[in-house]
N, C-alpha and C positions, 0 to 999 in steps of 0.2 A: 516705586509707588505700586501699591497693590490695587486690586479691583475695588475694594471697599472705599479707599481714598478717592478713586476716580468717580465712584457713584456719588459720594458726598460733595465733591467739587461740582459735578454735573447738577445735582439737586439744588445746591446753593445758587449756582449760576442761573438756573432756570427760574427759581423762586424770585431772585432779584430782578430779572428781566421780564417777569410776567406780573404786572400789577393787577390787583383785584379790582373788579367792578363793584362799586358801592351799590347799596340798595337803592339809593336815589337815582343813580345812573341806570340801573336796571329798570326802574319804573319809567324813566324817560324813554327807554327803548321799547316799552310795551306798546305805546301808541303807534310808532311807525311800523313795528312788526305786525300789529293787528290790522293796520291799513293795508299792508302788503298781502296778508292772508285773505282779507276781505276782497281785495282786487283780484287775487288769484282765483278765488271761488267764483266771483262774478264773471271773469274772463272764461273760465271753464264752462259754466252753464250757458253763457251767451254763445259760445262756439257750438255747443250741442244744439241749441235752438236754431242757430243759423244753418247748421248742417241739415236739420230736419226740414227747415223752410226750403232749402235748395232742393232736397229730394222730393218734397211735395210739388215744387214748381216744375221739376223735370218730368215727373210722372203725371202731373195734372194738366200740362199743356200738350196739345196735339202737335206732334212733330214726326218727321220721317224716322223710320227705324234706325237707319245708319247714324243720323245725327244724335238720336237718343243713346245709341250704343256708345258712341264716342264720349258723350257727356257722362254716361254712367261710369265708364272706365276712368275718365279724368277725375271725377268726384271721388271714386273709390280710391284712386292713387293718392289724391290729396288727403283723404281721410287717414290712410295708412301713415303718411308723413306726419300728419297732425298728431296721431296717436303716439308715434315715437317721441315727439317733442313733449307731449303732455306727460308721458311717462317720466321724463327727466324733470319736468316742471313739478310733478307730484312728489318726487323725492325731496325737492327743496321745500315744498309746502309742509311735508311731514317734519323736516328738520327744524323749520322755524316755528312749528306749532308747539314744540316742546324744547325750547332752547335751554342749554346749560351755559348761561352767560355769566360766569363768575370771574373770569380772568381776561386779560388783554388777548391772550392766545386764542381763547374761544371766540372772542369778538372778531379777531382777525380771520379765523376760520369761517365764521358766518359771512363776513365781508367777501372773502374769497368765493364762497358759494354764490353770493349775489353777482359777483363779476363773472363767474362761470355761467350763471343763468343769463346774464346779458349777452354773452357769446352764443348761447343756445338760441336766444331770441333773434340775434342777427343771422345765425345759421338757418333758423326757421324761415325767415323772410327770403333769404337767398335761395333756399330750396324751392321756393315758389316761382323762380325765374323760368324753369322749363314748363311749368304749368301755364304761365302767361303766354309763352310762345305757342304752346299747344292749343290754348284757347283761341288765339288769333288765327291760327291755321284752320281750326274747325269753323270759326265764324266766317272767315274769308272764303273757304271752300263751300260753305253751305248757302251763302248769299248768291243767287244766280247772276245778278248784274255785275258782280266783281269779276266774273269770267270774261267780261268785255274789256277790262282794263288792259292798257298796254303794259309791257314788262316793267318799264320805269315807274309807271303809276302804281302798279301793284307793289313793287319794292318800297316805294315811298310810303304808301298807306300802311303796309305791314310793319316796316321799321318804325314809323311814327307811332303807330298804335302800341307796339311793344315798348318803345321808349317811354311813352306817356304812362303806360301801365307800370313800368318799373319805377319811374319817378314817383308816381302816386304811392306805390307800395313802400318805397324808401321813406317818404315823408310821413306816411301813416305809421309805419313801424317805429320811427324815431319819436314822433309825437306820442304814440301810445305808450312806449316804454318809459319815456321821461315823465309823462303825466301820471301814469298809474304806479310806477315803481321808482323812478329815478330820484324824485325829491325825498322819498323815504329812505332810500339807500344812502343819500347824502347825509342824513342825520346820523346813521350808523358810522359813516366815514368820519364825521365830525367828532363823535365820541371816541373813536379809535385814536384820532389825532390828539385829542385832549388827554387820553391815557398815556400816550407816548411821551408827552411833555412833562 
């Protein structure tokens, strides 16, 4: 068997296993993809506004220098982490803004990108665990009456606050992703299943 015969077999095998996406199916994809793009834009701009609000609050409220320094470093670090994940987020946004969805393989690739983005989302929320811990340390060290707590009381308050913050973050992240992206990704998954059958 020579190389040309192998290429023909490969091309025929790929063509048979990669059904084309019909025009009607592409049209049905436009709505969920547009909703995802719209939600991505909204999330980006709301994050920018939230960051601006936090910075104004930090600099607009009178507080001791040490406390402000810690908050500035914490917010700056959170901003760097957020920028990293938004860079990944923006790559997906560009990819779904101009999708070439003509075959099952291209749809599967898009679905893979969505699942990868879901992992980025999870990683984004997990990356905030140290920030929650740092925030609790800053808050507990800055409130004078917490210095009167017994060791056990301090441990209980600290661990309780961190645990409550993490549970809230987990619930918020899960709800946020499912509400803004999950239901639209499900429509893409349904189309992929339909094309596989």
